[in-house]
N, C-alpha and C positions, 0 to 999 in steps of 0.2 A: 494218671496226672503228672504233670511237671513239678518239682519242688519250687516254691517261690524262694528267691534270696531276701531278706531283709537287711538292707545297708542303711545305717543312721550317721549322719555327718554330725561333728560336733557342735556344729553352727545351726541343726536342726533341734537341738536341745535347749528347752526352755529354762534358764536357772531358777526363776521365780515359782514356775510349777513345780519343779523337783524342790524347792524349799518348803513350799506349801504341802506338798504330798508328805515329805519328810515330818514335818509339823504336826499333821493329821493323825499317821503314826505312831507317832512320841504320845501324842495326847490319848490315844486309844489302849496303849501300854499304861500308860500311868493311871488312867481309870481303873484298869484291873488290878492295879496296887491298892487301891482304898481299902482301908481295914486290914491291910499287911504290916508286918515291921520290917524296917529296913536294918538289914545286920552290917551292910557295909557298901561302901560307891567308891570305885574307883574311877580316877581319870586316868585315861590310858593314851597313847599317842595318836590313836586313830578312834576310839570310841571311849565311853562310859558305861561301866558295868555295874549295875544295880543288884545287888545280892539280898535275899528276903530270907527270915528266919526259917521258913518253909523248905528251904533247900532251893529255891529256884532264883536264876541269875537272868538278868535281862539287859540287853546289850543295846546302845544307842549310838548311832553313826551319823556322822556329818549335820546333825543338827544344832546350828549355832546361832545365838541372838533370839529376838523375840518377835511376835506376831505385830505387825504394823501398818 
C-alpha cells in the first residue's frame, strides 16, 4: 500500500475547536488535582507549571481566557 501524506493548511485549523479542546484537556488535568496540595505554580513564557507536594508537575500550554 502507498503511504498517504497528510497536508494541513493553516486555514483548515478551527481556532475555536483548538481552544475548546485545550480547555477540556486542562479541566481533565485539574480534576486529577482534587485532593492534592499545590507546592508551587510558575508562569513561564509559553506555559504554566503547577507542582504538587507529591512531586508531580503538570504543564498547561496555550489555554488563555475562560469558557464562554
